[in-house]
C-alpha positions as CSV (number, residue, x, y, z in Angstrom):
1,X,-4.9,25.3,28.0
2,X,-8.3,26.2,26.5
3,X,-10.7,28.5,28.2
4,X,-13.0,25.8,29.3
5,X,-10.3,23.8,31.0
6,X,-8.9,27.0,32.6
7,X,-12.3,27.8,34.1
8,X,-12.5,24.3,35.5
9,X,-9.1,24.5,37.0
10,X,-9.9,27.8,38.6
11,X,-12.9,26.3,40.3
12,X,-10.6,23.7,41.9
13,X,-7.9,26.2,43.1
14,X,-10.2,29.0,44.4
15,X,-11.1,28.8,48.0
16,X,-14.8,28.1,48.5
17,X,-16.4,29.3,51.7
18,X,-17.9,26.6,53.9
19,X,-21.6,26.0,53.7
20,X,-23.7,27.5,56.4
21,X,-25.8,25.2,58.5
22,X,-23.8,22.0,58.0
23,X,-24.3,19.3,55.4
24,X,-27.2,19.5,53.0
25,X,-29.8,16.8,52.6
26,X,-28.7,14.0,50.2
27,X,-29.9,14.9,46.7
28,X,-31.1,12.3,44.4
29,X,-34.1,10.5,43.0
30,X,-33.9,7.3,45.2
31,X,-32.7,6.5,48.7
32,X,-31.1,3.2,49.6
33,X,-33.2,1.2,52.0
34,X,-31.4,1.1,55.3
35,X,-29.6,-2.2,55.6
36,X,-31.1,-2.7,59.1
37,X,-34.5,-3.1,57.4
38,X,-33.4,-5.8,55.0
39,X,-32.6,-9.5,55.8
40,X,-31.2,-12.0,53.3
41,X,-33.2,-15.2,53.0
42,X,-31.8,-18.7,52.1
43,X,-30.2,-18.8,48.7
44,X,-27.0,-18.3,46.8
45,X,-26.2,-14.8,48.1
46,X,-26.9,-15.6,51.7
47,X,-24.8,-18.8,51.6
48,X,-21.9,-16.8,50.2
49,X,-22.3,-14.0,52.8
50,X,-22.5,-16.6,55.6
51,X,-19.3,-18.2,54.3
52,X,-17.5,-14.8,54.4
53,X,-18.9,-14.1,57.9
54,X,-17.4,-17.4,59.1
55,X,-14.0,-16.1,57.8
56,X,-14.4,-12.7,59.4
57,X,-15.2,-14.1,62.8
58,X,-12.4,-16.7,62.6
59,X,-9.6,-14.0,62.8
60,X,-8.4,-13.2,66.3
61,X,-8.5,-9.6,67.7
62,X,-4.8,-9.7,68.5
63,X,-3.9,-10.6,65.0
64,X,-6.1,-8.0,63.5
65,X,-4.6,-5.4,65.7
66,X,-1.0,-6.6,65.6
67,X,0.4,-3.7,63.5
68,X,-1.5,-1.1,65.5
69,X,-0.1,-2.5,68.7
70,X,3.4,-2.5,67.2
71,X,3.2,1.1,66.1
72,X,1.9,2.2,69.5
73,X,4.3,0.1,71.4
74,X,1.5,-1.4,73.4
75,X,2.5,-5.1,72.8
76,X,5.7,-6.6,71.6
77,X,5.6,-9.7,69.4
78,X,8.4,-12.1,68.7
79,X,7.8,-13.0,65.1
80,X,9.6,-16.2,64.3
81,X,8.8,-19.0,61.8
82,X,5.3,-17.5,61.3
83,X,4.3,-17.6,64.9
84,X,4.0,-15.1,67.8
85,X,5.0,-15.5,71.4
86,X,2.7,-18.1,72.9
87,X,2.7,-20.1,69.7
88,X,-0.3,-18.3,68.0
89,X,-0.1,-17.9,64.2
90,X,0.2,-14.3,63.0
91,X,-1.0,-12.4,59.9
92,X,1.4,-12.3,57.0
93,X,1.5,-11.2,53.4
94,X,0.4,-7.6,53.2
95,X,-0.2,-7.6,56.9
96,X,3.4,-8.6,57.7
97,X,5.1,-6.0,60.0
98,X,7.7,-5.5,57.3
99,X,5.0,-4.5,54.6
100,X,4.4,-0.8,54.1
101,X,0.7,-1.5,53.6
102,X,0.4,-3.3,57.0
103,X,-2.8,-2.8,58.9
104,X,-5.0,-2.0,55.9
105,X,-7.1,-5.1,56.3
106,X,-8.5,-4.1,59.8
107,X,-10.4,-1.2,58.3
108,X,-12.0,-3.5,55.8
109,X,-12.8,-5.9,58.6
110,X,-14.4,-3.2,60.7
111,X,-16.6,-2.2,57.8
112,X,-17.7,-5.8,57.2
113,X,-18.4,-6.3,60.9
114,X,-20.5,-3.1,61.0
115,X,-22.6,-4.3,58.0
116,X,-22.9,-7.8,59.5
117,X,-24.4,-6.3,62.6
118,X,-26.6,-3.8,60.8
119,X,-27.9,-6.2,58.3
120,X,-28.6,-9.2,60.5
121,X,-28.4,-8.0,64.1
122,X,-25.1,-10.0,64.5
123,X,-24.4,-9.1,68.1
124,X,-21.4,-11.4,68.1
125,X,-19.8,-9.5,65.3
126,X,-20.6,-6.2,67.0
127,X,-19.1,-7.2,70.3
128,X,-15.9,-8.3,68.6
129,X,-15.7,-5.1,66.6
130,X,-16.5,-2.9,69.7
131,X,-13.6,-4.5,71.5
132,X,-11.3,-3.7,68.6
133,X,-12.4,-0.1,68.5
134,X,-11.6,0.2,72.2
135,X,-8.1,-1.2,71.6
136,X,-7.6,1.4,68.7
137,X,-8.6,4.1,71.2
138,X,-5.9,2.8,73.5
139,X,-3.4,2.9,70.7
140,X,-4.4,6.4,69.8
141,X,-3.9,7.5,73.4
142,X,-0.4,5.9,73.5
143,X,0.5,7.6,70.3
144,X,-0.2,11.0,71.8
145,X,-3.9,11.4,71.3
146,X,-4.2,11.9,67.6
147,X,-2.4,9.3,65.4
148,X,-4.2,5.9,65.2
149,X,-2.3,4.3,62.3
150,X,-0.8,0.9,61.8
151,X,2.0,2.7,60.0
152,X,4.2,5.6,61.2
153,X,3.3,9.2,60.5
154,X,6.5,9.7,58.6
155,X,5.2,7.5,55.7
156,X,2.9,10.4,54.8
157,X,5.6,12.9,55.0
158,X,7.8,10.8,52.8
159,X,5.3,11.3,50.0
160,X,6.0,15.1,50.1
161,X,9.7,14.4,50.2
162,X,9.5,12.3,47.1
163,X,10.7,9.1,48.9
164,X,9.3,5.8,47.7
165,X,6.5,4.5,50.0
166,X,3.6,2.2,49.2
167,X,0.2,4.1,49.4
168,X,0.1,5.2,53.1
169,X,-3.0,7.3,52.4
170,X,-4.7,4.2,51.1
171,X,-3.8,2.3,54.3
172,X,-5.0,5.1,56.5
173,X,-8.2,5.5,54.5
174,X,-9.2,1.9,55.3
175,X,-8.8,2.5,59.1
176,X,-10.8,5.7,59.0
177,X,-13.5,4.1,56.8
178,X,-13.8,1.1,59.2
179,X,-14.2,3.4,62.2
180,X,-16.8,5.6,60.5
181,X,-18.8,2.5,59.5
182,X,-18.7,1.3,63.1
183,X,-20.3,4.6,64.1
184,X,-22.8,4.9,61.3
185,X,-24.0,1.3,61.2
186,X,-23.2,-0.1,64.6
187,X,-23.7,3.0,66.8
188,X,-20.2,3.0,68.3
189,X,-19.6,6.6,69.4
190,X,-16.1,5.8,70.5
191,X,-15.2,5.1,66.8
192,X,-16.4,8.6,65.8
193,X,-14.4,10.1,68.7
194,X,-11.2,8.4,67.4
195,X,-11.7,9.9,63.9
196,X,-12.4,13.3,65.3
197,X,-9.2,13.2,67.3
198,X,-7.3,12.1,64.2
199,X,-8.7,14.9,61.9
200,X,-6.5,17.7,63.3
201,X,-3.4,15.8,62.4
202,X,-4.6,15.7,58.8
203,X,-5.6,19.4,58.8
204,X,-2.1,20.5,59.9
205,X,-0.4,18.1,57.4
206,X,-2.5,19.1,54.4
207,X,-2.1,22.8,55.1
208,X,1.7,22.4,55.3
209,X,2.0,22.2,51.5
210,X,1.4,24.8,48.8
211,X,-1.3,24.0,46.3
212,X,1.0,22.8,43.5
213,X,3.0,20.6,45.9
214,X,-0.2,19.2,47.4
215,X,-1.5,18.2,44.0
216,X,1.8,16.3,43.5
217,X,1.0,14.4,46.8
218,X,-2.5,13.7,45.5
219,X,-1.0,12.0,42.5
220,X,0.2,9.3,44.8
221,X,-2.6,6.8,45.7
222,X,-4.9,8.5,48.2
223,X,-7.6,5.8,48.5
224,X,-11.0,7.2,49.5
225,X,-9.8,10.0,51.7
226,X,-12.2,12.5,50.3
227,X,-15.1,10.2,50.8
228,X,-14.3,9.5,54.5
229,X,-13.9,13.2,55.3
230,X,-17.2,13.8,53.6
231,X,-18.7,11.1,55.8
232,X,-17.1,12.8,58.8
233,X,-18.5,16.2,57.8
234,X,-21.9,14.7,57.3
235,X,-21.7,13.3,60.9
236,X,-20.4,16.4,62.6
237,X,-21.2,19.4,60.4
238,X,-17.9,21.0,61.4
239,X,-16.3,23.5,59.0
240,X,-12.8,22.1,59.6
241,X,-14.0,18.7,58.3
242,X,-15.4,20.3,55.2
243,X,-12.0,21.9,54.6
244,X,-10.5,18.5,54.6
245,X,-13.1,17.4,52.0
246,X,-12.2,20.2,49.7
247,X,-8.5,19.7,50.2
248,X,-8.7,16.2,48.9
249,X,-10.5,17.1,45.6
250,X,-8.3,15.5,42.8
251,X,-8.3,18.5,40.4
252,X,-5.7,17.1,38.0
253,X,-7.8,14.0,37.3
254,X,-11.2,15.6,37.2
255,X,-10.2,18.7,35.2
256,X,-9.2,16.4,32.3
257,X,-12.3,14.3,32.6
258,X,-14.6,17.3,32.6
259,X,-12.8,18.6,29.6
260,X,-13.6,15.3,27.8
261,X,-10.0,13.8,27.9
262,X,-9.3,10.2,28.7
263,X,-6.8,10.1,31.6
264,X,-7.6,6.5,32.6
265,X,-6.3,4.3,29.8
266,X,-3.4,2.2,31.1
267,X,-3.5,3.9,34.4
268,X,-4.0,2.1,37.8
269,X,-7.7,1.7,38.1
270,X,-8.3,1.4,41.8
271,X,-6.3,4.5,42.5
272,X,-8.9,6.7,40.9
273,X,-12.2,4.9,41.5
274,X,-12.2,5.8,45.2
275,X,-11.5,9.4,44.2
276,X,-14.7,9.3,42.0
277,X,-16.6,7.9,45.0
278,X,-15.2,10.8,47.0
279,X,-16.5,13.3,44.5
280,X,-19.9,11.5,44.6
281,X,-20.2,11.6,48.4
282,X,-19.0,15.2,48.4
283,X,-21.8,16.1,46.1
284,X,-24.3,14.5,48.5
285,X,-23.1,16.5,51.5
286,X,-22.5,19.8,49.8
287,X,-25.0,19.8,46.9
288,X,-22.5,21.4,44.7
289,X,-23.1,20.3,41.1
290,X,-19.5,20.1,40.0
291,X,-18.8,17.2,42.3
292,X,-21.7,15.3,40.6
293,X,-20.3,16.2,37.3
294,X,-16.9,14.8,38.3
295,X,-18.4,11.4,39.3
296,X,-20.5,11.3,36.1
297,X,-17.6,12.2,33.9
298,X,-15.6,9.4,35.5
299,X,-18.3,6.9,34.8
300,X,-18.5,8.0,31.2
301,X,-14.8,7.4,30.5
302,X,-14.5,4.3,32.7
303,X,-17.7,2.5,31.5
304,X,-19.8,4.2,28.8
305,X,-17.0,5.0,26.5
306,X,-14.7,2.1,27.4
307,X,-17.0,-0.9,27.5
308,X,-16.2,-4.1,29.4
309,X,-15.6,-7.8,29.3
310,X,-18.7,-10.0,29.3
311,X,-18.2,-10.3,33.1
312,X,-18.5,-6.5,33.6
313,X,-14.8,-6.0,34.4
314,X,-12.7,-3.5,32.6
315,X,-9.1,-4.0,33.8
316,X,-6.0,-6.2,33.2
317,X,-3.1,-6.2,35.5
318,X,-4.9,-3.5,37.6
319,X,-4.9,-0.9,34.8
320,X,-7.8,0.3,32.7
321,X,-7.9,-1.3,29.3
322,X,-8.2,1.0,26.3
323,X,-11.7,1.6,25.1
324,X,-13.2,-1.4,23.4
325,X,-10.0,-3.4,23.8
326,X,-10.6,-7.0,24.9
327,X,-8.8,-9.4,22.5
328,X,-5.3,-8.4,23.4
329,X,-6.0,-7.9,27.1
330,X,-7.1,-11.4,28.0
331,X,-4.7,-12.7,30.7
332,X,-4.4,-14.4,34.0
333,X,-4.7,-11.0,35.6
334,X,-8.0,-9.6,34.2
335,X,-10.6,-8.1,36.5
336,X,-9.2,-7.1,39.9
337,X,-11.8,-7.8,42.6
338,X,-11.2,-4.4,44.2
339,X,-12.2,-2.7,40.9
340,X,-15.4,-4.8,40.7
341,X,-16.4,-3.9,44.3
342,X,-15.6,-0.2,43.9
343,X,-17.3,0.2,40.5
344,X,-20.4,-1.4,42.0
345,X,-20.3,1.2,44.8
346,X,-19.9,4.0,42.2
347,X,-22.8,2.6,40.2
348,X,-24.9,2.6,43.3
349,X,-24.3,6.4,43.7
350,X,-25.4,7.1,40.2
351,X,-28.4,4.8,40.4
352,X,-29.7,6.6,43.5
353,X,-29.2,10.0,41.8
354,X,-30.9,9.1,38.5
355,X,-33.0,6.0,39.0
356,X,-31.7,4.8,35.6
357,X,-31.9,1.1,35.1
358,X,-28.6,0.8,33.3
359,X,-26.7,1.2,36.7
360,X,-28.7,-1.6,38.3
361,X,-28.1,-3.8,35.3
362,X,-24.4,-3.1,35.6
363,X,-24.4,-4.0,39.3
364,X,-26.2,-7.3,38.7
365,X,-23.7,-8.3,36.0
366,X,-20.8,-7.6,38.3
367,X,-22.4,-9.3,41.3
368,X,-22.7,-12.6,39.5
369,X,-19.5,-12.5,37.4
370,X,-17.2,-10.7,39.9
371,X,-18.2,-10.7,43.5
372,X,-19.5,-14.3,43.4
373,X,-17.1,-15.5,40.7
374,X,-14.1,-14.3,42.7
375,X,-15.1,-15.9,46.0
376,X,-14.2,-19.6,46.5
377,X,-17.5,-21.3,47.2
378,X,-15.8,-23.9,49.4
379,X,-13.4,-21.8,51.5
380,X,-14.7,-18.3,51.1
381,X,-11.3,-17.0,50.0
382,X,-10.8,-14.4,47.3
383,X,-9.3,-14.6,43.8
384,X,-7.3,-11.3,43.4
385,X,-7.9,-11.5,39.6
386,X,-10.4,-13.4,37.4
387,X,-8.4,-14.9,34.5
388,X,-10.1,-14.6,31.1
389,X,-7.3,-16.1,29.0
390,X,-8.0,-19.5,27.5
391,X,-7.4,-22.3,30.1
392,X,-7.1,-19.8,33.0
393,X,-7.3,-20.9,36.6
394,X,-8.4,-18.9,39.6
395,X,-5.6,-18.3,42.2
396,X,-7.1,-18.3,45.7
397,X,-5.8,-16.4,48.7
398,X,-5.2,-18.0,52.1
399,X,-6.8,-17.1,55.4
400,X,-3.7,-15.6,57.1
401,X,-0.8,-15.5,54.6
402,X,-1.8,-13.1,51.9
403,X,-4.2,-10.2,52.9
404,X,-4.2,-8.7,49.5
405,X,-6.2,-5.5,49.0
406,X,-8.9,-7.9,47.6
407,X,-9.1,-9.8,50.8
408,X,-10.5,-6.6,52.2
409,X,-12.9,-5.8,49.4
410,X,-14.0,-9.4,49.5
411,X,-15.3,-9.2,53.1
412,X,-16.9,-5.8,52.5
413,X,-18.6,-6.9,49.2
414,X,-20.0,-10.1,50.8
415,X,-21.5,-8.1,53.7
416,X,-23.3,-5.4,51.6
417,X,-25.8,-7.3,49.5
418,X,-28.6,-5.9,51.6
419,X,-27.8,-2.4,50.5
420,X,-28.3,-3.1,46.8
421,X,-31.8,-4.7,46.7
422,X,-34.4,-2.1,47.7
423,X,-34.7,1.7,47.2
424,X,-37.4,4.1,48.1
425,X,-38.7,7.5,47.1
426,X,-41.8,9.6,47.8
427,X,-43.9,7.5,45.4
428,X,-42.9,4.1,46.7
429,X,-40.4,1.2,46.4
430,X,-38.0,0.1,43.7
431,X,-36.8,-3.5,43.5
432,X,-33.4,-3.3,41.9
433,X,-31.9,-6.8,42.5
434,X,-33.5,-10.2,42.6
435,X,-31.9,-11.6,45.7
436,X,-34.1,-13.6,48.2
437,X,-34.7,-11.2,51.1
438,X,-37.2,-9.7,53.4
439,X,-37.9,-6.0,54.0
440,X,-39.5,-4.3,57.0
441,X,-40.6,-0.9,55.6
442,X,-42.8,2.0,56.5
443,X,-44.6,4.1,53.9
444,X,-47.1,6.9,54.7
445,X,-46.9,5.9,58.3
446,X,-48.0,2.3,57.7
447,X,-45.7,-0.7,58.4
448,X,-45.2,-2.9,55.4
449,X,-43.5,-6.3,55.2
450,X,-42.2,-7.7,52.0
451,X,-40.7,-11.2,51.2
452,X,-38.8,-12.0,48.0
453,X,-38.6,-15.8,48.0
454,X,-38.0,-18.9,46.0
455,X,-39.3,-22.5,46.3
456,X,-37.8,-26.0,45.7
457,X,-38.4,-25.7,42.0
458,X,-35.6,-23.3,41.6
459,X,-32.6,-22.6,39.4
460,X,-30.0,-20.7,41.5
461,X,-32.0,-18.2,43.6
462,X,-35.0,-17.8,41.4
463,X,-38.3,-19.7,41.1
464,X,-38.6,-20.9,37.5
465,X,-41.7,-23.1,37.7
466,X,-44.2,-24.0,40.3
467,X,-45.3,-27.4,39.3
468,X,-44.0,-30.6,37.8
469,X,-45.7,-30.2,34.5
470,X,-42.6,-29.0,32.7
471,X,-40.3,-32.0,32.0
472,X,-37.1,-30.0,31.3
473,X,-35.3,-27.1,32.7
474,X,-37.4,-24.0,32.5
475,X,-36.2,-21.0,30.6
476,X,-37.3,-18.2,32.9
477,X,-36.8,-16.6,36.3
478,X,-39.9,-16.3,38.4
479,X,-39.7,-13.8,41.3
480,X,-42.3,-14.0,44.1
481,X,-43.1,-11.1,46.3
482,X,-45.4,-11.3,49.3
483,X,-46.6,-7.9,50.5
484,X,-48.3,-7.6,53.9
485,X,-49.6,-4.4,55.6
486,X,-52.0,-3.9,58.5
487,X,-54.1,-1.5,56.4
488,X,-54.5,-0.6,52.8
489,X,-51.5,1.4,51.6
490,X,-51.2,2.9,48.2
491,X,-47.7,3.2,46.7
492,X,-45.8,2.4,43.5
493,X,-43.9,-0.8,43.2
494,X,-41.2,-0.7,40.5
495,X,-39.8,-4.0,39.2
496,X,-36.6,-4.1,37.1
497,X,-36.8,-5.7,33.7
498,X,-33.2,-6.6,33.2
499,X,-31.0,-6.2,30.1
500,X,-30.9,-9.9,29.4
501,X,-34.7,-10.3,29.2
502,X,-35.3,-12.9,26.5
503,X,-39.0,-12.5,25.8
504,X,-42.3,-11.0,27.1
505,X,-42.1,-10.5,30.9
506,X,-45.3,-11.4,32.8
507,X,-46.7,-10.0,36.0
508,X,-49.6,-11.3,38.1
509,X,-51.1,-10.0,41.3
510,X,-52.8,-12.6,43.4
511,X,-52.8,-14.9,40.4
512,X,-54.4,-12.4,38.1
513,X,-52.3,-11.3,35.0
514,X,-51.5,-7.6,34.7
515,X,-50.9,-6.0,31.3
516,X,-47.5,-4.4,31.2
517,X,-45.1,-3.0,28.6
518,X,-42.2,-5.4,28.5
519,X,-38.9,-4.0,27.4
520,X,-35.4,-5.0,28.5
521,X,-33.5,-2.5,30.7
522,X,-36.6,-0.8,32.0
523,X,-38.9,-0.7,35.0
524,X,-42.5,-1.8,35.2
525,X,-44.5,0.2,37.7
526,X,-47.4,-1.3,39.6
527,X,-49.5,1.2,41.6
528,X,-52.4,0.2,43.8
529,X,-53.6,-0.1,47.4
530,X,-51.6,-3.0,48.9
531,X,-52.5,-5.0,52.0
532,X,-52.0,-8.7,51.6
533,X,-50.9,-9.4,48.1
534,X,-48.7,-11.7,46.1
535,X,-46.8,-10.4,43.1
536,X,-45.2,-12.8,40.6
537,X,-42.8,-11.6,38.0
538,X,-41.7,-14.0,35.2
539,X,-38.6,-13.1,33.3
540,X,-37.9,-15.2,30.2
541,X,-34.2,-15.8,29.6
542,X,-32.2,-17.3,26.8
543,X,-28.8,-18.7,26.2
544,X,-27.1,-15.7,24.5
545,X,-23.8,-15.2,22.8
546,X,-21.8,-12.1,23.9
547,X,-19.5,-11.0,21.1
548,X,-16.0,-9.6,21.8
549,X,-16.1,-5.9,20.7
550,X,-12.8,-6.0,18.9
551,X,-13.0,-9.6,17.6
552,X,-16.5,-10.3,16.5
553,X,-15.7,-13.9,15.7
554,X,-15.1,-14.5,19.4
555,X,-18.0,-15.1,21.7
556,X,-18.8,-15.8,25.4
557,X,-21.9,-17.6,26.4
558,X,-24.3,-16.1,28.9
559,X,-27.3,-17.6,30.7
560,X,-29.3,-14.6,31.7
561,X,-26.8,-12.4,33.6
562,X,-24.5,-15.3,34.3
563,X,-21.3,-15.9,32.3
564,X,-20.7,-19.5,31.5
565,X,-17.2,-21.0,31.7
566,X,-16.2,-23.8,29.3
567,X,-14.3,-26.5,31.3
568,X,-11.3,-26.8,28.9
569,X,-7.7,-25.8,29.1
570,X,-7.4,-24.2,25.7
571,X,-9.1,-22.1,23.1
572,X,-11.4,-24.4,21.0
573,X,-13.2,-23.3,17.8
574,X,-16.9,-24.0,18.0
575,X,-19.0,-24.9,14.9
576,X,-22.7,-24.3,14.5
577,X,-22.9,-26.8,11.6
578,X,-25.8,-24.9,10.0
579,X,-27.8,-24.7,13.3
580,X,-28.6,-21.5,15.4
581,X,-25.6,-20.5,17.4
582,X,-27.3,-21.1,20.7
583,X,-27.8,-24.7,19.8
584,X,-24.1,-25.4,20.3
585,X,-24.9,-25.8,24.0
586,X,-27.6,-28.2,25.5
587,X,-28.5,-28.6,29.2
588,X,-26.2,-31.0,31.1
589,X,-27.5,-33.0,34.0
590,X,-30.4,-30.6,34.3
591,X,-32.1,-32.1,37.3
592,X,-31.0,-33.4,40.7
593,X,-33.7,-34.4,43.2
594,X,-35.8,-31.3,43.8
595,X,-33.7,-28.7,42.0
596,X,-32.7,-27.7,38.5
597,X,-29.0,-27.5,37.8
598,X,-27.4,-24.8,35.7
599,X,-24.8,-26.6,33.6
600,X,-24.5,-27.1,29.8
601,X,-22.4,-29.1,27.4
602,X,-21.5,-28.7,23.8
603,X,-22.8,-31.0,21.1
604,X,-21.8,-31.7,17.5
605,X,-18.2,-30.6,18.1
606,X,-15.0,-32.5,17.4
607,X,-14.5,-32.6,21.1
608,X,-17.4,-31.9,23.5
609,X,-17.0,-30.4,26.9
610,X,-19.1,-28.9,29.8
611,X,-20.0,-25.3,30.6
612,X,-20.9,-24.2,34.2
613,X,-21.6,-20.7,35.7
614,X,-18.3,-18.9,36.1
615,X,-19.1,-18.4,39.8
616,X,-19.1,-22.2,40.4
617,X,-15.6,-22.7,39.0
618,X,-13.1,-23.5,41.8
619,X,-9.8,-25.1,40.6
620,X,-10.7,-26.3,37.1
621,X,-9.1,-24.7,34.0
622,X,-11.7,-22.8,32.1
623,X,-12.2,-20.7,29.0
624,X,-14.8,-17.9,28.5
625,X,-14.3,-16.6,25.0
626,X,-14.4,-19.0,22.0
627,X,-13.9,-18.5,18.2
628,X,-17.1,-19.3,16.4
629,X,-17.7,-20.5,12.9
């Protein structure tokens, strides 16, 4: 071991005294706008969120709690032929009482319900979730006052004994996460009390192992345990909760990352992403630079040095692809939804710390080509993977018979759009994502209302032209912002110019053009006294070809940030026939009534076929990467 790595390892092993005075203020350049201040407006993202909300509310409390009841002995169910006593359908798949991961989904569900309430004042979701929290408190009391798991305590002890068991810390993390979100976002104090009563069990358990043995235990999937203990410490300021945070630092992983090694290739991706989130949150509550360094080192090896598919995903069969490797990793199991969701969350941490546009660009790419593309637009169900092999088909989950991990990350992702749009700092407001929404904000003591809207002349969620003087589909996004304040308020308004910008961006205020420096992957800053003003941002886009990094004759087509899927069941070589490459595709059925449609079709090929946004594909076979000559 070299001296640098030895020094890093010693930092992890040495006991570090608890901070005095509780958690430190969150460091960083930007702060997320509280989701309570943001509301989604009609558009693509709201319709998908509403669809997920319908699924969340369709699940009965008894079914969501079934494994907690069974573990506590509070209710006994006769499981036979897929039905419970009384004839009600149960939850199966990974929620089956015979599955070692049983109960994981309820934690995801509680987090989603908490965000639904916070982001839209959904009192029905809150009432349902409050009732579930009360039942969890009853289960905890029946279990002796500490344990509140859907699985037995012995599952965690089995890890230390080397017995095979499926990720019990992951399962428990979801429950703790859901309870903390119910406290932080929905104001449920009972949820915080449950977690505080559970924490002593973990303190005793984690202290019962010597450091080397404990590191062996951390090598078995821990989920986001460090992150939830950091959240608990932020809420309570208690030193025993900080001790749990420190105990869950994954030194064997981060020592190698900080030393410049690549411990990720061909390793299970979603095991370690939550650990990087744990390091990130620990930095925010302690202010200790090494935790920030850990999160940034993880991003460097996972994204910067590795690259990604045109969609933004980086995994196949749940493992990290080798850096720059795409061609030999296309399969029916590319891009796990949980990875997409958790990498968006990690990108959000880094964006807040740095304000660097590259993280917001990354989030946008993954929202369109992961979160939206892996949700069925008809049923709201999730696709565990997003196939990128030629002729792939999405395999959709069912409402009550699967409950994969991605069922959980689906309902969370669809409830969190509000948290990714607006950010604030001492100078003003940053608009990071172009999602129709409203914001009630206060700056320098003055209330400010902002609406990001579209009109009937739209493509997707974005205004692309105001009049009828353009006969064909426009080639730009036009984002409208209405800013209203009761008095003049001076602040900076920063607008993201995305990576896919295809020409000179244009800005006007109250119809008057504003001179700006237009560059892809940057921010344009508007500073003035605002009162009742209208800002219009026009973002030209083009049809671009995204080359495969390790097979430059293979391309995917992108329309702005949106990956296009060719509706064909095989790999087809496309020929430019002496024309510009983009001319292979032409608009298809570009207009229906009052809206532009986003489809394309090939022309001049031996066999022509259609292209549609990847997020619109439901059951059709499709291909994303094509050989080009």
